[in-house]
C-alpha positions as CSV (number, residue, x, y, z in Angstrom):
1,X,42.2,81.1,123.9
2,X,45.0,82.8,121.9
3,X,47.5,81.9,124.7
4,X,46.6,78.2,124.3
5,X,47.3,78.5,120.5
6,X,50.7,80.0,121.1
7,X,51.7,77.3,123.6
8,X,51.0,74.3,121.2
9,X,53.1,73.0,118.3
10,X,53.3,75.2,115.2
11,X,51.8,72.6,112.8
12,X,48.9,71.9,115.2
13,X,48.3,75.6,115.5
14,X,48.1,76.0,111.7
15,X,45.6,73.2,111.5
16,X,43.4,74.7,114.3
17,X,43.5,78.1,112.6
18,X,42.5,76.6,109.2
19,X,39.7,74.7,110.8
20,X,38.3,77.9,112.4
21,X,38.4,79.9,109.1
22,X,34.9,80.5,107.8
23,X,34.0,78.7,104.6
24,X,32.5,80.6,101.7
25,X,30.4,78.6,99.2
26,X,30.4,79.8,95.6
27,X,26.8,80.6,94.5
28,X,27.4,79.0,91.1
29,X,28.4,75.7,92.8
30,X,25.3,75.9,95.0
31,X,23.1,76.3,91.9
32,X,24.8,73.4,90.1
33,X,24.2,71.1,93.1
34,X,20.5,72.1,93.3
35,X,20.1,71.3,89.6
36,X,21.8,67.9,89.9
37,X,19.5,67.0,92.8
38,X,16.4,68.0,90.8
39,X,17.6,66.0,87.8
40,X,17.7,62.8,90.0
41,X,14.6,60.6,89.5
42,X,12.4,60.2,92.6
43,X,12.7,56.9,94.4
44,X,9.9,54.4,93.4
45,X,8.5,51.5,95.3
46,X,9.6,48.1,94.1
47,X,6.2,46.6,93.9
48,X,2.6,46.9,95.1
49,X,2.7,43.5,96.8
50,X,5.8,44.3,98.8
51,X,4.5,47.7,99.8
52,X,1.2,46.1,101.0
53,X,3.2,43.9,103.3
54,X,5.5,46.7,104.5
55,X,2.9,49.4,105.2
56,X,1.7,49.5,108.8
57,X,-2.0,49.1,109.3
58,X,-4.1,49.0,112.4
59,X,-6.2,46.0,113.3
60,X,-8.2,44.8,116.3
61,X,-9.2,41.4,117.4
62,X,-12.3,40.6,119.5
63,X,-11.4,39.5,123.1
64,X,-12.5,35.9,122.5
65,X,-10.3,35.5,119.4
66,X,-7.3,37.0,121.3
67,X,-7.9,34.6,124.2
68,X,-8.1,31.6,121.7
69,X,-4.8,32.7,120.0
70,X,-3.1,33.0,123.4
71,X,-4.3,29.6,124.5
72,X,-3.1,28.1,121.2
73,X,0.4,29.6,121.6
74,X,0.6,28.3,125.2
75,X,-0.5,24.8,123.9
76,X,2.2,24.9,121.2
77,X,4.8,25.8,123.9
78,X,3.6,23.0,126.2
79,X,3.7,20.4,123.3
80,X,7.2,21.6,122.3
81,X,8.4,21.4,125.9
82,X,7.1,17.8,126.1
83,X,8.8,16.8,122.9
84,X,12.1,18.4,124.0
85,X,12.1,16.7,127.4
86,X,12.4,13.1,126.3
87,X,8.9,11.7,126.1
88,X,7.3,14.3,128.5
89,X,9.7,13.8,131.4
90,X,10.3,16.8,133.5
91,X,13.8,18.2,133.1
92,X,16.0,17.5,136.0
93,X,18.7,19.6,137.4
94,X,22.0,18.9,135.8
95,X,24.5,17.4,138.3
96,X,27.3,19.6,139.4
97,X,30.7,18.1,139.4
98,X,31.8,17.6,143.0
99,X,35.5,17.2,143.6
100,X,36.6,14.8,146.3
101,X,36.4,17.0,149.4
102,X,36.9,16.3,153.1
103,X,34.0,18.6,153.7
104,X,31.5,16.1,152.5
105,X,30.7,13.2,154.8
106,X,31.2,9.7,153.3
107,X,27.4,9.1,153.4
108,X,26.7,11.9,150.8
109,X,29.9,11.9,148.7
110,X,29.5,10.8,145.1
111,X,30.7,7.3,144.2
112,X,31.9,6.2,140.7
113,X,29.4,3.6,139.5
114,X,30.3,1.4,136.5
115,X,27.7,0.9,133.8
116,X,28.2,-2.0,131.4
117,X,26.1,-3.1,128.3
118,X,26.9,-6.0,126.0
119,X,26.1,-4.7,122.6
120,X,28.7,-5.8,120.0
121,X,26.5,-4.7,117.1
122,X,26.1,-1.1,118.3
123,X,28.0,1.8,116.8
124,X,27.7,4.0,119.9
125,X,26.2,3.7,123.4
126,X,25.5,6.2,126.1
127,X,23.9,6.2,129.5
128,X,21.0,8.5,130.3
129,X,19.2,9.0,133.5
130,X,17.9,11.3,136.2
131,X,21.5,12.2,137.0
132,X,22.3,13.8,133.6
133,X,18.9,15.1,132.5
134,X,18.3,12.2,130.1
135,X,20.9,13.8,127.7
136,X,22.2,11.1,125.4
137,X,25.4,13.2,124.6
138,X,26.3,13.7,128.3
139,X,27.6,10.3,129.2
140,X,29.0,8.3,126.3
141,X,30.3,4.8,126.9
142,X,33.6,3.4,125.6
143,X,33.6,0.2,123.5
144,X,35.8,-2.6,124.8
145,X,37.4,-5.3,122.7
146,X,34.9,-7.9,123.7
147,X,31.9,-5.9,122.4
148,X,30.9,-4.5,125.8
149,X,30.3,-0.8,126.4
150,X,31.5,0.7,129.7
151,X,31.4,4.0,131.4
152,X,31.7,5.3,135.0
153,X,29.3,7.9,136.4
154,X,29.8,9.7,139.8
155,X,26.5,9.3,141.6
156,X,25.4,10.5,145.0
157,X,23.9,7.9,147.4
158,X,20.3,7.2,146.6
159,X,18.0,5.7,144.0
160,X,18.7,6.6,140.3
161,X,16.7,5.7,137.2
162,X,18.6,5.2,134.0
163,X,18.7,3.5,130.6
164,X,21.2,2.9,127.8
165,X,20.8,4.6,124.4
166,X,22.1,2.5,121.5
167,X,23.0,4.3,118.3
168,X,21.3,7.5,119.5
169,X,17.7,6.2,119.1
170,X,17.0,2.9,120.9
171,X,16.5,3.0,124.7
172,X,17.6,-0.3,126.3
173,X,17.1,-1.2,129.9
174,X,20.1,-2.8,131.8
175,X,19.5,-6.6,131.8
176,X,21.7,-6.9,134.9
177,X,19.7,-4.4,137.0
178,X,16.2,-4.2,138.5
179,X,13.5,-2.6,136.2
180,X,11.9,0.6,137.4
181,X,8.1,0.9,137.1
182,X,6.8,2.0,133.7
183,X,7.4,5.7,133.1
184,X,3.9,6.1,131.7
185,X,5.2,6.3,128.1
186,X,5.9,2.6,127.5
187,X,9.6,2.9,128.4
188,X,11.2,0.4,130.7
189,X,14.1,1.8,132.6
190,X,16.6,0.4,135.1
191,X,17.3,1.3,138.7
192,X,20.6,1.6,140.6
193,X,20.7,2.2,144.3
194,X,24.0,3.8,145.5
195,X,24.7,3.3,149.1
196,X,26.8,5.7,151.2
197,X,30.1,4.5,152.6
198,X,28.7,4.5,156.1
199,X,25.7,2.4,155.2
């Protein structure tokens, strides 16, 4: 160990030697510290009400009550899920962006479909449907000079149900497209059928 100390820089060696030196504490200093600690007031609780809430206490529920609470929590979760998924519709998988690729046959490659709504009084319009999870922020439309709202959506071949959302709250079916059957919640949606290039 002493060989290691001799091989290092002189200032580092002095620091190491000083750090290894035993420290002697003055008995008078130790007595003053003990007196100062005794003079400090003991910590008190802020209030009885707060301590009642903070103190842990055991409790037990009967099995029937536990089952009823669990069923209530599950019910709240189901109702919240229904409220968050646009009038109880099951969430759909978000579409993945598919770049034009020669690996996809023409019959399954997405095609850009134009959606148009005449709504000159609207402040904003978007398209929602089974292709974007009914998310009103996912596909906003652009206002044209003549009061129409236009957007293009890449859709795979097949049948797609959609609707327009006007000003973020009003669902409007496309007057130029066939109407889908009622969704069970009083909402009329529209249908677009996208054909493949080989069809």
